[in-house]
FILOKOL-161465 format. One record per residue (C-alpha): residue number from 1; z negated, y negated, x negated. Coordinates in Angstrom, 3 decimals. Each point is the difference from the previous one (the first is absolute). Layout:
# residues N
node i = NUM	z = Z	y = Y	x = X
...
This chain:
# residues 113
node i = 1	z = -0.181	y = -0.116	x = -0.146
node i = 2	z = 1.364	y = -3.534	x = -1.128
node i = 3	z = -2.237	y = -2.812	x = -0.034
node i = 4	z = 2.059	y = -1.391	x = 2.805
node i = 5	z = -0.728	y = 2.990	x = 1.991
node i = 6	z = -3.387	y = -0.378	x = -0.557
node i = 7	z = -0.105	y = -3.199	x = 1.360
node i = 8	z = 1.876	y = 0.729	x = 2.540
node i = 9	z = -2.790	y = 2.499	x = 1.176
node i = 10	z = -2.410	y = -2.410	x = -0.674
node i = 11	z = 1.104	y = -2.105	x = 2.600
node i = 12	z = 0.858	y = 2.309	x = 2.801
node i = 13	z = -3.217	y = 2.332	x = 0.157
node i = 14	z = -1.431	y = -3.161	x = 1.283
node i = 15	z = 2.271	y = -0.951	x = 2.720
node i = 16	z = 0.377	y = 3.796	x = 1.082
node i = 17	z = -3.682	y = 0.114	x = 0.291
node i = 18	z = -0.064	y = -2.946	x = 2.002
node i = 19	z = 2.603	y = 1.574	x = 2.102
node i = 20	z = -2.043	y = 3.299	x = 0.171
node i = 21	z = -2.620	y = -1.869	x = 1.178
node i = 22	z = 1.835	y = -1.698	x = 2.902
node i = 23	z = 1.385	y = 3.052	x = 1.233
node i = 24	z = -3.742	y = 1.609	x = 0.038
node i = 25	z = -1.032	y = -3.015	x = 1.563
node i = 26	z = 2.592	y = 0.523	x = 2.650
node i = 27	z = -0.878	y = 2.885	x = 0.625
node i = 28	z = -3.318	y = -0.395	x = -0.051
node i = 29	z = 0.487	y = -2.691	x = 2.792
node i = 30	z = 2.452	y = 2.479	x = 1.925
node i = 31	z = -2.983	y = 2.523	x = 0.252
node i = 32	z = -2.446	y = -2.043	x = 1.122
node i = 33	z = 1.990	y = -1.951	x = 2.702
node i = 34	z = 1.617	y = 3.510	x = 1.611
node i = 35	z = -2.753	y = 0.627	x = 1.873
node i = 36	z = 0.234	y = -3.408	x = 1.798
node i = 37	z = 3.301	y = 0.228	x = 0.256
node i = 38	z = -0.467	y = 3.476	x = 1.956
node i = 39	z = -2.780	y = -1.137	x = 2.254
node i = 40	z = 2.311	y = -3.277	x = 0.592
node i = 41	z = 2.923	y = 2.319	x = 1.029
node i = 42	z = -2.399	y = 2.146	x = 1.996
node i = 43	z = -1.489	y = -3.180	x = 2.349
node i = 44	z = 3.834	y = -0.944	x = 0.296
node i = 45	z = 1.089	y = 3.258	x = 1.738
node i = 46	z = -3.701	y = 0.178	x = 2.071
node i = 47	z = 1.045	y = -3.257	x = 1.113
node i = 48	z = 3.279	y = 0.558	x = 0.629
node i = 49	z = -1.309	y = 3.349	x = 2.035
node i = 50	z = -2.830	y = -1.927	x = 2.055
node i = 51	z = 3.036	y = -3.044	x = 0.753
node i = 52	z = 2.219	y = 3.093	x = 1.327
node i = 53	z = -3.082	y = 1.536	x = 1.857
node i = 54	z = -1.099	y = -3.216	x = 1.987
node i = 55	z = 3.723	y = -0.344	x = 0.751
node i = 56	z = 0.244	y = 3.312	x = 1.673
node i = 57	z = -3.118	y = -0.317	x = 1.571
node i = 58	z = 0.982	y = -3.115	x = 1.427
node i = 59	z = 2.939	y = 1.414	x = 0.939
node i = 60	z = -1.800	y = 3.034	x = 1.833
node i = 61	z = -2.186	y = -2.550	x = 1.669
node i = 62	z = 3.127	y = -1.811	x = 1.505
node i = 63	z = 0.831	y = 3.499	x = 1.194
node i = 64	z = -2.617	y = 0.496	x = 1.760
node i = 65	z = -0.502	y = -2.715	x = 1.573
node i = 66	z = 3.798	y = -0.058	x = 1.542
node i = 67	z = -0.563	y = 3.095	x = 1.275
node i = 68	z = -3.213	y = -1.250	x = 1.852
node i = 69	z = 2.007	y = -2.835	x = 1.209
node i = 70	z = 2.582	y = 2.988	x = 1.276
node i = 71	z = -2.812	y = 1.648	x = 1.731
node i = 72	z = -1.473	y = -2.521	x = 1.646
node i = 73	z = 3.069	y = -1.196	x = 1.606
node i = 74	z = 0.920	y = 3.302	x = 0.905
node i = 75	z = -3.870	y = 0.416	x = 1.790
node i = 76	z = 0.532	y = -3.429	x = 1.938
node i = 77	z = 3.088	y = 1.743	x = 1.479
node i = 78	z = -1.693	y = 3.754	x = 0.685
node i = 79	z = -3.086	y = -2.091	x = 1.424
node i = 80	z = 2.417	y = -2.058	x = 2.444
node i = 81	z = 1.746	y = 3.073	x = 1.145
node i = 82	z = -3.108	y = 1.813	x = 0.219
node i = 83	z = -1.696	y = -2.931	x = 2.112
node i = 84	z = 3.317	y = 1.003	x = 1.993
node i = 85	z = -0.955	y = 3.226	x = 0.910
node i = 86	z = 1.913	y = 1.848	x = -2.749
node i = 87	z = -2.256	y = 2.889	x = -0.890
node i = 88	z = 2.004	y = 0.999	x = -2.672
node i = 89	z = -0.427	y = -3.934	x = -1.798
node i = 90	z = -3.572	y = 0.745	x = 0.715
node i = 91	z = -0.215	y = 3.162	x = -2.175
node i = 92	z = 2.636	y = -1.570	x = -2.835
node i = 93	z = -2.400	y = -3.289	x = 0.276
node i = 94	z = -3.367	y = 2.217	x = -1.312
node i = 95	z = 2.168	y = 1.657	x = -2.405
node i = 96	z = 1.347	y = -3.645	x = -1.766
node i = 97	z = -3.741	y = -1.399	x = 0.272
node i = 98	z = -1.322	y = 2.987	x = -1.861
node i = 99	z = 2.627	y = -0.682	x = -2.531
node i = 100	z = -0.510	y = -3.628	x = -0.436
node i = 101	z = -4.059	y = 1.185	x = -0.206
node i = 102	z = 0.997	y = 1.810	x = -2.968
node i = 103	z = 1.955	y = -2.368	x = -1.151
node i = 104	z = -2.068	y = -2.855	x = 0.313
node i = 105	z = -2.475	y = 0.756	x = -3.149
node i = 106	z = 3.137	y = 0.289	x = -2.748
node i = 107	z = 0.853	y = -3.524	x = 0.882
node i = 108	z = -2.107	y = -2.624	x = -2.000
node i = 109	z = -1.015	y = -3.310	x = 2.254
node i = 110	z = 0.396	y = -3.011	x = -1.606
node i = 111	z = -3.397	y = -1.560	x = -0.492
node i = 112	z = -0.611	y = -3.582	x = 2.226
node i = 113	z = -0.370	y = -3.189	x = -1.858
């Protein structure tokens, strides 16, 4: 090895050490922050899932409210026919009332202000 080569090695050795320490530091930071990134992603997924569950619950509530409205209209017509003397309408009104009574507990009531 000539004197020129020896001086180059002396200059490059500290640079290599600095570069290597930078890689180690980045790796250490990556290892330390990895659990935080994983937890953050899990929180995002949980939030998304909760949002989707909330939307699905809202759709289900609206479906039940619509069904309840239809049954109440049907009941009103059946009761009117029953009062006019239609025995079949009276039996159907009783069955419809039971269906409404079963559906009512599943429809949430908005609190009064």
